[in-house]
C-alpha positions, 0 to 999 in steps of 0.5 A: 235077193230083192225082186220087183216082180210079183211072185208067180206062185202064191205065197201060203199064209198060215193063220189060226182057224176060228168059228166058221165062216173064218173069213168073217171071224178070224181075229188073231192079231199077229196074223192080221198084221201079216194079212194087212201087210200082204194086201198092202204089198198087193202080193198073191197069196192063199190062206191055209187055216190051221186048227188051234190045237194043230198049230205046234204040229204044223209049225214043227212039220214046216221046220219053223222054230218057235219065236217065243217062249213061256215064262217057264222056258217052254216053247210057245208055238203060234202063227203066222207063218208064210211060205214063199215058193218064189224064194223057197223061204219060210218066215214065222214071225209077223214082224220078220214077215213084214221085213221079208216082204219089204226086202223081197218085194220093195216096189210092190203094192202101196209102197214101202212098209217102213218109211222113216218116222219117230215111233216113241211110244212106250208102254210100261206095266206090271200086269201078267200077260196071257201069252208071251210077247215077241222080243225086240230083236236086232232089226234094220227097222229099230223104231218099228221093232220097238213100237211093235213090242210096246203096242203088243204089250199094251193091247195084251195087258188088256186082252182079258176084255176080249178073251170071253168073246174069242170065236173058237171053232166049235170043233176044237173049242173045248181042247183050245179052252183047256189049253188057255186055262193050263197056260194061264194057271187058272182053274177053269175058263170062267176064271177069265170072265171080266164083269161089273166094276172090274171090267169097267176098271180095265176098260178105263185102263184100256182107254187111257192106254189108247190115249197115250198111243193117240198122241202119236197119231195127232202129230199129223192130222191130214189123214187117219194114219201116223204119217197122215195120208200114208199108211205104214207098217206101224198103222198095220200093227195097231190095225191088227189089234183093232181087228181082234177087238172088233171081233171079240168085244161086245158090239156096244163096247167096240162102238165105245172104243171106236169113239174114244179120243175123237174117233181116232181108232175107229177112223184108223180101223176103217181106213185099213179096210182097203187092206183087210180082204181075207183070201 
């Protein structure tokens, strides 16, 4: 049931706890999409920080089924989740959350998250991904749903650049790293290291991938967003991944990424700062 009013009780937003202070280090891309969307919509919310090893337990206790599976068919428990006391709703996938926020609070904040636009970006790859992606389910916003899946695949294919720099909470770092190693089927955490020529090769691939994405942003150069001066959920999808890269890449490499393709992605990241408050 759509409502134009702001919820009286804050929405609870569940995100993954990183190294303290979490407000400065949080970097999981899908929760970042949700944070940007909540701020874009101007909705009151508070963040509940969940230790990485506790995510499955928290998700199960809230009775929110996992929305992704590993290749072997086992469930992949992850965040974000939002709990909205105003409607008694629990939603546990970043794209579904954005759709829920738009449908429930259509007139809040900076406007619509899903204005009509063509989002014909396709990323094809044969790379092994470290985590399973959300599937492109039926959606009332099919252009955005497809775009979300393709952007997720494009960045995930280059996530090895970021893994070594992930700001684990020291309290749970060892158990979290062991779980990453188990999932990926490697022997130890150091196997994720990417250095020298291999790293440069992956960076080149990452730059080329972003070049393909940049073509969509060049259709309207009146502003930093896909629709020029108007931000939409498609910008937030890319922005969530840029937040992860900023937090995990060595600073000199992040500055390189910001400068690629005429500085387009640096400008996008900075323009979304207005929606990036961590509450």
